[in-house]
Each structure stands twice: as C-alpha cells, then as structure tokens.
VEXZAFI-387701 format. One record per residue (C-alpha): residue number from 0; x, y, z. Coordinates in Angstrom, 1 decimal. Layout:
BEGIN
NUM, X, Y, Z $
...
//
This chain:
BEGIN
0, 28.5, 28.3, 18.3 $
1, 26.4, 31.0, 16.8 $
2, 22.7, 30.9, 16.8 $
3, 22.8, 30.6, 13.0 $
4, 25.0, 27.4, 13.2 $
5, 22.7, 25.8, 15.8 $
6, 19.7, 26.6, 13.7 $
7, 21.2, 25.1, 10.5 $
8, 22.3, 22.0, 12.5 $
9, 18.8, 21.5, 13.9 $
10, 17.3, 22.0, 10.4 $
11, 19.5, 19.6, 8.6 $
12, 19.4, 17.0, 11.4 $
13, 15.6, 17.1, 11.3 $
14, 15.5, 16.6, 7.5 $
15, 17.6, 13.5, 7.7 $
16, 15.6, 11.9, 10.4 $
17, 12.4, 12.2, 8.4 $
18, 13.7, 10.4, 5.4 $
19, 12.4, 6.9, 4.9 $
20, 14.6, 4.6, 3.0 $
21, 12.8, 2.1, 0.8 $
22, 14.8, -1.0, -0.3 $
23, 13.0, -1.4, -3.7 $
24, 15.0, -4.6, -4.5 $
25, 13.4, -6.3, -1.4 $
26, 9.9, -5.3, -2.4 $
27, 10.3, -6.4, -6.0 $
28, 10.8, -10.0, -4.8 $
29, 7.3, -10.0, -3.3 $
30, 4.0, -10.7, -5.1 $
31, 3.1, -8.1, -7.7 $
32, -0.4, -6.9, -8.1 $
33, -2.4, -4.3, -9.9 $
34, -5.2, -2.3, -8.3 $
35, -8.3, -3.1, -10.4 $
36, -11.0, -1.5, -8.2 $
37, -10.7, 1.5, -6.0 $
38, -13.6, 3.8, -5.0 $
39, -13.1, 7.1, -3.1 $
40, -16.2, 6.4, -1.0 $
41, -15.2, 2.9, 0.2 $
42, -12.2, 1.9, 2.3 $
43, -11.9, -1.4, 0.4 $
44, -10.1, -2.1, -2.9 $
45, -9.3, -5.0, -5.1 $
46, -5.8, -6.1, -6.3 $
47, -5.3, -8.6, -9.1 $
48, -2.3, -10.8, -8.5 $
49, -0.7, -14.0, -9.6 $
50, -3.2, -16.2, -7.7 $
51, -6.4, -14.3, -8.4 $
52, -8.0, -11.3, -6.8 $
53, -7.5, -10.0, -3.3 $
54, -9.8, -7.7, -1.3 $
55, -8.0, -5.3, 1.0 $
56, -9.1, -2.6, 3.5 $
57, -7.1, 0.6, 3.5 $
58, -5.9, 1.3, 7.1 $
59, -3.0, 3.8, 6.9 $
60, -4.9, 6.7, 5.4 $
61, -3.5, 5.9, 1.9 $
62, -5.5, 3.9, -0.6 $
63, -4.0, 3.3, -4.1 $
64, -5.8, 4.3, -7.3 $
65, -6.9, 1.9, -10.0 $
66, -3.9, 1.0, -12.2 $
67, -1.4, 1.3, -9.4 $
68, 1.2, -1.5, -9.2 $
69, 1.8, -2.7, -5.7 $
70, 4.1, -5.3, -4.1 $
71, 3.6, -7.4, -1.0 $
72, 2.0, -10.5, 0.5 $
73, -1.5, -10.8, -0.9 $
74, -1.9, -14.5, 0.1 $
75, -2.3, -14.3, 3.9 $
76, -5.0, -12.7, 6.1 $
77, -4.2, -9.7, 8.3 $
78, -2.5, -6.4, 8.4 $
79, 0.4, -6.2, 5.9 $
80, 2.8, -3.6, 4.5 $
81, 2.7, -3.0, 0.8 $
82, 4.9, -1.0, -1.6 $
83, 3.5, 1.3, -4.3 $
84, 6.1, 1.5, -7.0 $
85, 4.4, 4.4, -8.7 $
86, 4.1, 6.3, -5.4 $
87, 7.4, 5.2, -4.1 $
88, 6.1, 4.5, -0.6 $
89, 5.1, 1.9, 1.8 $
90, 1.6, 1.7, 3.2 $
91, -0.5, -0.6, 5.4 $
92, -3.7, -2.4, 4.5 $
93, -5.6, -5.4, 5.8 $
94, -6.0, -8.5, 3.6 $
95, -9.7, -9.4, 4.0 $
96, -10.0, -12.2, 1.3 $
97, -7.5, -13.6, -1.2 $
98, -7.3, -16.0, -4.1 $
99, -10.7, -15.0, -5.3 $
100, -12.2, -15.4, -8.8 $
101, -13.3, -12.3, -10.6 $
102, -16.9, -13.0, -9.8 $
103, -16.2, -13.6, -6.1 $
104, -14.1, -10.4, -5.9 $
105, -17.0, -8.4, -7.4 $
106, -19.5, -10.0, -5.0 $
107, -17.2, -9.4, -2.0 $
108, -16.6, -5.7, -2.8 $
109, -20.4, -5.2, -3.1 $
110, -20.8, -6.8, 0.3 $
111, -18.1, -4.7, 2.0 $
112, -18.9, -1.3, 0.3 $
113, -22.7, -1.2, -0.2 $
//
C-alpha cells in the first residue's frame, strides 16, 4: 500500500467514527419542552413542558437558548440526556425541580442564579 492510500484510509475511518447518529423518532416520543429562560451568566435554565416548568442545570458544556425546543424526561430528578431539535444534538443536564408553577419557577431561578 502506498502512503497516500494509508493516509486516506486513516482520514476516512476517523471521520466515520466521530459521527453521532441521533434517532430523532425516539426523541420525538419523549416530553417536549421549550426553553423559556436562559441566562449566559447562570448555569441554570427553565423549560416549559406539558406538566409545568422545570429548572435544569447545564452540565455538558452546552446550554440551550430561549426559544429552543428540547425533548427528554423533564419529570424526574437527576442527570438526563435531552435532544435539541433545532441544534440536532444530544446534551446532558440535571433536573433540579419539576412540575413547577410559573411563580415557583421564577422564585427558583432567582434562588439558584442570584
């Protein structure tokens, strides 16, 4: 084999390994929420879902912006994976509080961020 062939083989093999396949049909069966509060200076954000408001803490280095539609399990505490349909990727956040009223979500974000 020539050096050029080996180089191309390594290059294309590396590209395939780094691809992440997202099964969107799986994520669309989960709860749908919209990010209604996200501040660049705070790791916490609020998602409005079917059962009220959820406060989450960004843990994966990615935090969605306001207006982003996300899918996942917003009704259980702990670290969860979520899917950002607009971003097309999966990210991890921690569910801090869920099923909150609008007032409780505002009070909670003030507690965690300020």
